[in-house]
C-alpha positions in Angstrom: -2.2 -24.2 5.9 -1.0 -24.5 9.5 0.9 -21.7 11.2 4.0 -23.9 11.2 3.8 -24.4 7.4 3.1 -20.6 7.0 6.2 -19.8 9.0 8.3 -22.2 7.0 7.1 -20.7 3.7 7.9 -17.2 4.9 11.4 -18.3 6.1 12.0 -19.8 2.6 10.9 -16.7 0.8 13.1 -14.4 3.0 16.2 -16.6 2.7 15.7 -16.9 -1.0 15.2 -13.3 -1.9 18.1 -12.2 0.3 20.2 -14.8 -1.5 19.0 -13.6 -4.9 19.8 -9.9 -4.3 23.1 -10.6 -2.6 24.1 -13.0 -5.3 23.3 -10.4 -7.9 25.3 -7.8 -6.1 28.3 -10.2 -5.9 28.0 -11.0 -9.6 27.4 -7.5 -11.0 28.3 -5.2 -8.2 26.8 -1.6 -8.0 27.0 -1.2 -11.8 26.1 2.1 -13.5 26.1 0.6 -17.0 22.5 0.7 -18.2 22.7 -2.6 -20.1 24.3 -4.5 -17.3 21.8 -3.0 -14.8 18.9 -4.2 -17.0 20.5 -7.6 -17.3 20.8 -7.8 -13.5 17.2 -6.8 -13.1 16.0 -9.3 -15.6 17.8 -12.1 -13.8 16.5 -11.0 -10.4 12.9 -10.8 -11.7 13.1 -14.2 -13.4 14.5 -15.8 -10.3 11.8 -14.3 -8.0 9.1 -15.3 -10.5 10.4 -18.8 -10.6 10.5 -18.9 -6.7 6.9 -17.7 -6.3 5.6 -20.0 -9.1 7.3 -23.0 -7.3 5.8 -22.0 -3.9 2.3 -21.6 -5.5 2.6 -25.0 -7.1 3.7 -26.6 -3.8 0.8 -25.0 -1.9 -1.7 -25.4 -4.7 -2.6 -21.8 -4.7 -3.9 -19.7 -7.5 -2.2 -16.6 -8.7 -5.2 -14.5 -7.7 -4.5 -15.4 -4.1 -1.3 -13.4 -4.2 -2.8 -10.5 -6.2 -1.9 -11.7 -9.7 -5.0 -11.3 -11.9 -5.4 -11.3 -15.7 -3.1 -9.2 -18.0 -5.7 -6.5 -18.7 -6.6 -6.2 -15.0 -2.9 -6.0 -14.1 -2.2 -3.2 -16.6 -5.1 -1.2 -15.3 -4.0 -1.8 -11.7 -0.4 -0.7 -12.6 -1.7 2.5 -14.3 -4.0 3.2 -11.3 -1.1 2.8 -8.8 1.3 4.9 -10.9 -1.3 7.6 -11.4 -2.4 7.8 -7.8 1.2 8.5 -6.8 2.4 10.6 -9.8 -0.4 13.1 -10.1 -0.4 14.3 -6.4 3.5 14.2 -6.4 3.6 16.6 -9.4 1.1 18.9 -7.7 3.0 18.7 -4.4 6.3 19.4 -6.2 4.8 22.4 -7.9 3.4 23.8 -4.6 6.8 23.3 -2.9 8.6 25.3 -5.7 5.9 28.0 -5.9 6.0 28.5 -2.1 9.8 28.6 -2.1 10.2 25.5 0.1 12.2 23.7 -2.6 13.9 24.4 -5.9 14.9 22.1 -8.7 17.7 23.0 -11.2 18.2 20.6 -14.1 21.8 19.4 -14.6 20.8 17.7 -17.9 19.0 18.9 -21.0 15.3 18.0 -21.4 16.1 15.7 -24.4 18.8 13.9 -22.3 16.2 13.3 -19.5 13.6 12.0 -21.9 16.1 9.6 -23.4 17.2 8.4 -19.9 13.7 7.9 -18.6 12.6 4.6 -20.4 15.7 2.6 -19.4 15.6 4.1 -15.9 11.9 3.1 -15.4 12.5 -0.4 -16.8 15.5 -0.8 -14.5 13.5 0.2 -11.5 10.7 -2.1 -12.5 13.0 -5.1 -13.0 15.3 -4.6 -10.1 12.9 -3.3 -7.5 9.1 -3.0 -8.3 8.3 -6.3 -9.9 10.4 -8.7 -7.8 9.9 -7.0 -4.4 6.2 -6.5 -4.9 5.6 -10.0 -6.2 7.5 -11.6 -3.3 6.6 -9.4 -0.5 3.3 -7.6 -1.1 2.2 -10.5 -3.3 3.2 -13.8 -1.8 4.0 -12.8 1.8 1.1 -10.4 2.3 -1.3 -12.7 0.4 -0.3 -15.8 2.3 -0.6 -14.2 5.7 -3.9 -12.6 4.8 -5.4 -16.1 4.2 -4.7 -17.0 7.8 -5.0 -13.8 9.6 -6.7 -10.4 9.4 -5.4 -8.0 6.6 -3.9 -5.6 9.2 -1.7 -8.5 10.5 -0.7 -9.3 6.9 0.1 -5.6 6.4 2.5 -5.5 9.4 4.0 -8.9 8.6 5.1 -7.8 5.1 6.5 -4.6 6.6 8.6 -6.5 9.1 9.8 -8.9 6.3 10.6 -5.9 4.0 12.6 -4.1 6.7 14.5 -7.3 7.5 15.2 -7.8 3.8 16.3 -4.2 3.3 18.7 -4.5 6.3 20.1 -7.9 5.0 20.9 -6.5 1.5 22.5 -3.3 2.8 19.7 -0.8 1.9 19.3 0.6 5.5 22.5 2.5 5.5 21.2 5.7 7.2 18.7 7.0 9.7 16.7 8.4 6.8 16.4 4.9 5.3 15.3 3.4 8.6 12.5 6.0 8.7 11.6 5.7 5.0 11.5 1.9 4.4 8.8 1.0 7.0 6.6 3.8 5.7 7.1 2.8 2.1 6.2 -0.8 3.0 3.0 0.3 4.8 1.9 2.5 1.8 2.6 -0.3 -0.7 0.9 -2.9 1.5 -2.2 -0.6 1.8 -2.4 -0.3 -1.9 -2.1 -4.0 -2.4 -4.7 -4.8 0.2 -7.4 -2.3 -0.9 -7.0 -3.1 -4.6 -6.5 -6.8 -4.3 -3.9 -6.6 -7.1 -0.2 -6.6 -6.5 0.3 -4.7 -9.8 -1.2 -1.6 -8.2 1.6 -1.5 -5.6 4.1 -2.2 -8.4 2.8 1.0 -10.2 3.2 3.1 -7.0 6.7 1.6 -6.4 7.8 2.2 -10.0 6.6 5.7 -10.2 8.0 6.7 -6.8 11.5 5.2 -7.3 11.8 6.3 -10.9 11.0 9.9 -10.0 13.4 9.8 -7.1 16.3 8.4 -9.1 15.6 10.7 -12.1 15.9 13.7 -9.8 19.1 12.3 -8.1 20.7 11.7 -11.5 19.7 14.8 -13.5 18.8 17.6 -11.1 20.1 19.7 -8.2 17.4 20.0 -5.5 17.4 22.4 -2.6 14.9 21.5 0.1 15.1 17.9 -0.8 13.7 16.6 2.5 10.8 18.9 2.3 10.1 17.8 -1.3 10.4 14.2 -0.4 8.1 14.4 2.6 5.4 16.7 1.2 5.3 15.9 -2.5 6.5 12.3 -2.6 5.1 10.9 0.6 2.4 13.0 2.3 0.2 14.1 -0.6 0.3 10.9 -2.5 -0.4 8.8 0.6 -3.4 11.0 1.4 -4.6 10.7 -2.2 -4.1 7.0 -2.2 -5.9 6.5 1.1 -8.9 8.7 0.1 -9.2 7.3 -3.5 -8.9 3.6 -2.6 -11.2 4.1 0.4 -13.9 5.4 -2.0 -13.3 2.7 -4.6 -13.5 -0.1 -2.0 -15.8 1.1 0.9 -16.6 -2.3 2.1 -13.1 -3.4 2.8 -12.5 -4.9 6.3 -9.1 -4.8 7.9 -10.3 -7.4 10.5 -11.6 -10.2 8.3 -9.2 -12.8 6.9 -9.5 -13.6 3.2 -10.3 -17.3 4.0 -13.1 -16.3 6.4 
């Protein structure tokens, strides 16, 4: 694939996913109804899946080239990603609370939280984790990595992700401008080291579900400290160390097609 064709494909993906998310927002708005939210997510995921499938067919690429492996491998990768984020995040949260740097007071009963968790996690998966990871860490990062070194692909998907976030109105504060690029780098790192986009879906789903669960059902003091230490720093260090051990021969300078 020439650089011109690559640029055209990236432009198509960016325009299409912005159109999909903005169209969904116009159709359903910022709904808080769980059923409508899940329907919105299902439509977004199906449209992104159809878009990526069409582009793969046009370019005669295999699913493995964008990090889509077999069902069993995908499930294992998702569990690995979710676990690598969730376990250090829980340890970090416990440390922050024990040291008095943060406190969490539940606004809902434990039974209410348990009932709310499955639809919340499914909504995060359908609206954010699956479509965003498939299009950006899957197709965009995978396509660039065939032509350039993995570090170039990592930065490319970050730039596209930030542009996408700005276009759909997600970058509404200084905190989001600081958070979104870092999130993209962490997710892109997971996708690169594992070779499976479902691993980054696992990290994405665990991270955003936990964040939204706290926002909806708890009052948190020291939220910024909790988010930085427990949700970002410790999981990132764990992910970096664990995936580095699991894939010691990975090269950030060698293109996939090389």
